[in-house]
ZAMARGU-4260 file (C-alpha; in steps of 0.2 Angstrom, whole numbers, plus 5000, padded with zeros to 4 digits):
<rodrens>
0) 5000/5000/5000 | 5005/5018/4998 | 5012/5023/5015 | 5018/5006/5020 | 5018/4987/5017
5) 5006/4976/5025 | 5013/4958/5029 | 5001/4944/5033 | 5007/4927/5038 | 4995/4912/5038
10) 4984/4901/5026 | 4973/4912/5015 | 4957/4903/5021 | 4961/4907/5040 | 4964/4923/5049
15) 4982/4927/5047 | 4992/4939/5058 | 4997/4955/5049 | 5009/4969/5053 | 5013/4985/5044
20) 5031/4990/5038 | 5037/5005/5029 | 5026/5018/5037 | 5027/5034/5028 | 5036/5026/5013
25) 5028/5029/4995 | 5028/5010/4990 | 5027/5007/4971 | 5030/4988/4969 | 5032/4972/4977
30) 5040/4955/4971 | 5046/4939/4978 | 5052/4922/4971 | 5045/4905/4972 | 5062/4897/4974
35) 5066/4909/4989 | 5049/4913/4997 | 5057/4922/5012 | 5065/4934/5001 | 5055/4949/4994
40) 5058/4966/4986 | 5049/4982/4989 | 5052/4997/4977 | 5048/5015/4983 | 5046/5031/4974
45) 5059/5041/4984 | 5069/5029/4994 | 5075/5016/4982 | 5074/4997/4983 | 5072/4987/4999
50) 5074/4968/5002 | 5068/4956/5016 | 5076/4939/5019 | 5064/4935/5033 | 5047/4936/5025
55) 5044/4954/5029 | 5050/4955/5047 | 5065/4966/5043 | 5070/4976/5027 | 5086/4984/5021
60) 5090/4995/5006 | 5099/4987/4992 | 5108/4996/4977 | 5109/5012/4986 | 5124/5018/4976
65) 5118/5012/4959 | 5099/5012/4958 | 5089/5029/4957 | 5078/5033/4971 | 5062/5030/4962
70) 5060/5011/4959 | 5044/5008/4950 | 5045/4990/4945 | 5054/4974/4951 | 5055/4956/4944
75) 5064/4940/4950 | 5069/4928/4936 | 5059/4912/4937 | 5074/4903/4931 | 5086/4909/4944
80) 5081/4918/4960 | 5098/4927/4961 | 5093/4936/4945 | 5083/4952/4949 | 5077/4966/4937
85) 5073/4984/4943 | 5064/4997/4933 | 5065/5015/4938 | 5060/5033/4934 | 5066/5040/4923
90) 5065/5024/4913 | 5079/5012/4915 | 5081/4994/4918 | 5095/4987/4930 | 5100/4969/4933
95) 5107/4960/4948 | 5115/4943/4948 | 5117/4941/4967 | 5099/4944/4973 | 5100/4963/4974
100) 5117/4966/4982 | 5125/4973/4966 | 5117/4980/4950 | 5121/4984/4932 | 5112/4996/4921
105) 5105/4988/4905 | 5109/5001/4892 | 5100/5006/4876 | 5082/5007/4882 | 5080/5026/4878
110) 5089/5024/4862 | 5074/5016/4854 | 5064/5026/4841 | 5048/5027/4851 | 5057/5035/4867
115) 5054/5053/4861 | 5036/5050/4863 | 5036/5042/4881 | 5028/5053/4894 | 5019/5050/4910
120) 5003/5061/4910 | 5004/5066/4929 | 5022/5071/4926 | 5023/5074/4908 | 5042/5078/4908
125) 5047/5061/4913 | 5041/5042/4911 | 5045/5026/4920 | 5046/5007/4919 | 5029/5001/4925
130) 5031/4983/4923 | 5044/4969/4920 | 5038/4952/4915 | 5051/4938/4913 | 5047/4924/4901
135) 5046/4908/4910 | 5052/4898/4895 | 5067/4909/4890 | 5078/4917/4903 | 5084/4930/4891
140) 5067/4936/4886 | 5059/4951/4895 | 5043/4961/4892 | 5046/4979/4898 | 5032/4992/4899
145) 5035/5010/4899 | 5022/5021/4907 | 5017/5028/4895 | 5022/5025/4878 | 5028/5007/4874
150) 5029/4989/4878 | 5046/4984/4873 | 5056/4968/4873 | 5073/4960/4875 | 5078/4943/4869
155) 5096/4943/4875 | 5095/4948/4893 | 5095/4967/4890 | 5110/4967/4878 | 5098/4974/4865
160) 5080/4980/4864 | 5066/4978/4852 | 5054/4993/4850 | 5035/4992/4852 | 5026/4983/4839
165) 5011/4991/4830 | 4998/4980/4839 | 5005/4982/4857 | 4996/4993/4869 | 5005/5009/4873
170) 5001/5010/4892 | 5003/4993/4900 | 5001/4993/4918 | 5004/4974/4922 | 5007/4958/4913
175) 5006/4939/4916 | 5014/4924/4909 | 5011/4905/4913 | 5023/4890/4913 | 5010/4880/4904
180) 5007/4892/4890 | 5023/4895/4880 | 5024/4912/4870 | 5008/4918/4878 | 5007/4934/4888
185) 4992/4944/4895 | 4992/4963/4897 | 4981/4975/4907 | 4984/4993/4900 | 4976/5010/4901
190) 4971/5009/4883 | 4963/4992/4885 | 4966/4973/4888 | 4978/4963/4876 | 4985/4946/4874
195) 4998/4938/4863 | 5001/4920/4858 | 5017/4922/4848 | 5029/4930/4861 | 5024/4948/4858
200) 5026/4949/4840 | 5007/4952/4838 | 4993/4956/4850 | 4974/4954/4850 | 4961/4963/4860
205) 4946/4952/4865 | 4935/4965/4873 | 4917/4958/4872 | 4909/4960/4889 | 4923/4970/4895
210) 4913/4986/4898 | 4927/4996/4906 | 4943/4999/4896 | 4955/5006/4908 | 4963/4990/4914
215) 4975/4989/4929 | 4979/4972/4935 | 4979/4955/4927 | 4981/4937/4934 | 4981/4920/4926
220) 4975/4904/4935 | 4989/4894/4941 | 4981/4878/4934 | 4972/4884/4919 | 4980/4898/4908
225) 4964/4900/4899 | 4956/4908/4915 | 4960/4927/4916 | 4955/4940/4929 | 4957/4958/4926
230) 4953/4974/4936 | 4946/4989/4926 | 4938/5006/4927 | 4931/5019/4915 | 4946/5030/4917
235) 4962/5034/4927 | 4953/5046/4938 | 4940/5034/4944 | 4953/5020/4945 | 4965/5029/4957
240) 4956/5043/4966 | 4947/5037/4982 | 4935/5052/4981 | 4929/5047/4964 | 4933/5029/4964
245) 4923/5016/4953 | 4931/5000/4948 | 4926/4982/4943 | 4933/4965/4942 | 4931/4954/4926
250) 4934/4936/4921 | 4937/4927/4905 | 4939/4909/4901 | 4945/4903/4884 | 4936/4912/4871
255) 4921/4916/4881 | 4914/4933/4884 | 4921/4943/4899 | 4909/4942/4914 | 4909/4954/4928
260) 4913/4947/4946 | 4906/4953/4962 | 4900/4940/4974 | 4908/4942/4991 | 4920/4957/4985
265) 4914/4975/4984 | 4915/4983/4967 | 4908/4999/4959 | 4906/5016/4968 | 4919/5019/4981
270) 4931/5005/4976 | 4948/5009/4968 | 4955/4997/4955 | 4960/4980/4963 | 4978/4973/4962
275) 4977/4955/4959 | 4989/4940/4961 | 4985/4921/4958 | 4987/4908/4972 | 4996/4892/4971
280) 4981/4881/4968 | 4969/4881/4953 | 4955/4893/4955 | 4964/4903/4968 | 4966/4922/4966
285) 4968/4936/4978 | 4963/4954/4976 | 4967/4969/4987 | 4957/4986/4986 | 4954/5000/4998
290) 4941/4989/5006 | 4952/4975/5011 | 4961/4959/5005 | 4950/4946/4997 | 4952/4928/4991
295) 4943/4916/4979 | 4946/4897/4978 | 4933/4894/4964 | 4940/4905/4950 | 4931/4921/4955
300) 4913/4913/4957 | 4914/4919/4975 | 4926/4929/4986 | 4928/4930/5004 | 4937/4944/5014
305) 4953/4938/5022 | 4952/4941/5041 | 4966/4954/5043 | 4964/4970/5053 | 4959/4984/5041
310) 4958/5001/5049 | 4947/5014/5043 | 4962/5024/5037 | 4966/5010/5024 | 4950/5014/5015
315) 4958/5030/5009 | 4973/5021/5002 | 4977/5015/4985 | 4986/4998/4985 | 5001/4997/4973
320) 5006/4979/4975 | 5001/4961/4980 | 5012/4946/4982 | 5006/4929/4987 | 5021/4918/4993
325) 5022/4899/4996 | 5016/4894/5013 | 5034/4887/5017 | 5039/4905/5020 | 5040/4909/5039
</rodrens>
């Protein structure tokens, strides 16, 4: 959450204990690795990147002498938990091969032709890396989204970069890939939902039933890559502004029409866009909004609120990240 990180321990269907870290920090992103569940990273807007090695109990800053203060995205390679990527504002991508202790900048990003058009509307003089999505089938392939202006790729670990393709969205906020779906990727963007089945060479826009086109978060079922959840709103204003909030949650399975979800989870007026993450079991998803943390075990047919303390002040917050880690973490 902005203003802190809420760490909850315990099975998702019980009432886990929760505690808050990073009070007063402007949190931008969170990430962990399945292979090292006690290790996680937290990117902040003005105080750099932080790492925990004890499942969120304590944190320490990493890359202080190399990374900019504004770390807007972070990703751990699914092929090697020691390999970590960080995206920043202004737009740059850095790589660590030792779990965040040391970092190297991957050059060439802003040499792309489209870079002259990159701009983040609230701060039009700049832009940032909003999302980094490693390919689970190719350790050298990364999708990198620039907010706003491009979805770019590298196929050689960042040695060189490929500029946006004509069919890619220009304002991708989050992405998902799946170990059972080679060459597939799913994207939630400010200019709509998109998916690819050829490794990002071309993108399609299945929109039928998706009545809100400003998409924020996307998650894919752990056991069924044809089942997609996405959070969406009519515009950025109603997605992120608590005073004007109105957002929704959708599901699509295979080639079916998108359907709006809402059983057991509040949507609509007063609700900011959800941040989503899939669980470890088929049909399991988590969603966090300004009203709390919710879980479904049936693919979104019904949700239940996870029983962690949620002070009234949290209802004025806009969540910025959600990570579900294996239960083997302490």
